[in-house]
N, C-alpha and C positions, 0 to 999 in steps of 0.2 A: 436553542442546544445547552445540554449539561456540559461542563468543563472539560471532562474526557474527551466528549463529542467533539469539541470543538478543539482540541488540542491534535486529534486525529486529524480532523479536515485541515488544519496548517499545517502537518509534518507532509500530508501526502502531495496536498500545492506545493511546499517546498521541490518534493522530488520530481513530479510531472513537471515544475516550471524550471528545473533542472538536470531533465532528463538528460543532456550530455555529458552528463557526471558517471551515469550508471552504465554499467553493463548489462546486458540481458544473458543467460543462457543459452540461447545458441547463439554468442557470440563466442562463448567459454571454449562452447565444446558442438560437432557436428553429430549429437544423437538425438533425436526424432523421439525425447521424453513429453510425458504427460504437463511436464512444468519451463518447457524448453522457453518460454515467450513469460516467464517471471525474473526477476529482477535477480541477476546473481548475487548473493549476499556472500562477502569476504570471509577469510578466516582470521577471525583478530581474537587480541590477546586481554590486551587493556579493558579494563573498568569502563572506563569512565568512555571511551571509544565505542563501546557496546549500545549505550546508556544514548552517545549521543543523536543530532538529528541524521548523519547517515546511514544507518542502521536502524534506526528506527522509520524510517522511511519506508527503507528498503523492505520491513519483516511490513510492517501497513499496509505497504501496496501489493506487496504478495499475499496479503489474504479479504484484498477486493474481491469481490463478488467478478467473474469473467465481463457481464454486462458495462458494468464501470470501466471496469481494463481497459474494453475496447474503443473507450472515448479519448484516450489519451493523446490522441492527436488534434481533438476540436476542445481545447486549456475552455473555454466559455458553456459548453454543453458538458463538462467533466465534471466543474465548480457546481452545474444546478444538481444533476445528477448525483453525485457525491451527498450535498446538502440537504437531497430531500432522501437519502439511505440515513444520514446519520438522523436524520425528524423521527422520522418513522422508528428508526432501532435508537432510544437513548443508553447509549453506551454510558454506566456510571463506574467503571474502570475499563482501563487498558486491559485487560485479564480480560473484562468479557467483551471485549472488542474480538478477543484472539481467540476465545469459547466459540463465537458464533457459526453457525455452519449454516448456509444457505438451505432452503428446502425443494429440492429438485421437482415437485408435483408437474 
């Protein structure tokens, strides 16, 4: 795996293993939106907090493909599926990860 893929892998494992620290959008509001299963991204002002593991983990998790997000309750399966995904798509920057869009064919 590339260095950035390893970073994404570790930040996502932190998020999944500590999921009790995070709120989902459907816990914040009761509206049925298409992103209600995503994690709620808090409003932050400090750039140090924006670049930290908490906010970066939320952003990375929300950008995962849906089939990987569905495995969040089974950590072992989540880890192996995420590892396969990151091996298939070698990301050479975090911005490249955020620009990735899954083909829906």
